[in-house]
C-alpha positions in Angstrom: 0.0 0.0 0.0 1.3 3.4 -0.9 0.6 6.7 0.9 0.5 10.3 -0.2 0.3 13.7 1.5 -2.6 15.9 0.3 -1.6 19.5 1.0 -4.1 22.3 0.8 -2.5 25.7 0.1 -3.9 29.2 0.9 -4.7 29.7 -2.8 -7.2 26.9 -2.6 -5.1 24.4 -4.5 -4.6 20.9 -3.3 -1.4 19.1 -4.3 -0.6 15.5 -3.8 2.9 14.3 -2.9 4.0 10.6 -2.8 5.2 10.0 0.8 6.4 6.3 0.7 9.9 7.5 1.6 8.6 9.1 4.8 7.9 12.7 5.8 8.4 15.0 8.8 7.8 18.5 10.0 11.0 20.5 10.4 10.4 23.1 13.1 13.6 25.0 12.4 12.8 25.7 8.8 9.0 25.6 9.2 8.6 23.1 6.4 7.1 19.8 5.6 10.0 17.6 4.4 9.0 14.7 2.2 11.6 12.0 1.6 14.7 10.8 3.5 17.2 10.5 0.7 17.9 12.9 -2.1 16.0 14.6 -3.7 13.7 15.9 -0.9 10.7 18.1 -1.3 10.3 21.1 1.1 6.8 22.6 1.5 6.8 25.9 3.5 4.2 25.7 6.3 3.4 29.4 5.9 1.6 28.6 2.6 -0.3 25.5 4.0 -3.8 25.6 5.4 -4.1 21.8 6.0 -2.6 18.5 5.2 -3.6 14.9 5.5 -2.1 11.5 4.9 -4.0 9.3 2.4 -3.7 5.7 1.3 -3.4 5.2 -2.4 -5.1 2.1 -3.8 -2.9 -0.1 -6.0 -3.4 0.5 -9.7 -4.1 -2.3 -12.2 -2.9 -2.2 -15.7 -4.7 -3.8 -18.5 -2.5 -4.3 -21.6 
């Protein structure tokens, strides 16, 4: 099962970020940091209204 972060910004956009590599909130830089290795994604908390962790159902491919 995969997980993703759904992040709602102040401009009413919701963006989805894959979070299988983990995520954390960095209080010093006031960011959500997604990923443990490189590259990492940094989302400033000043632009965020809400976030939630969602499970992503497995996809099936039909060839």
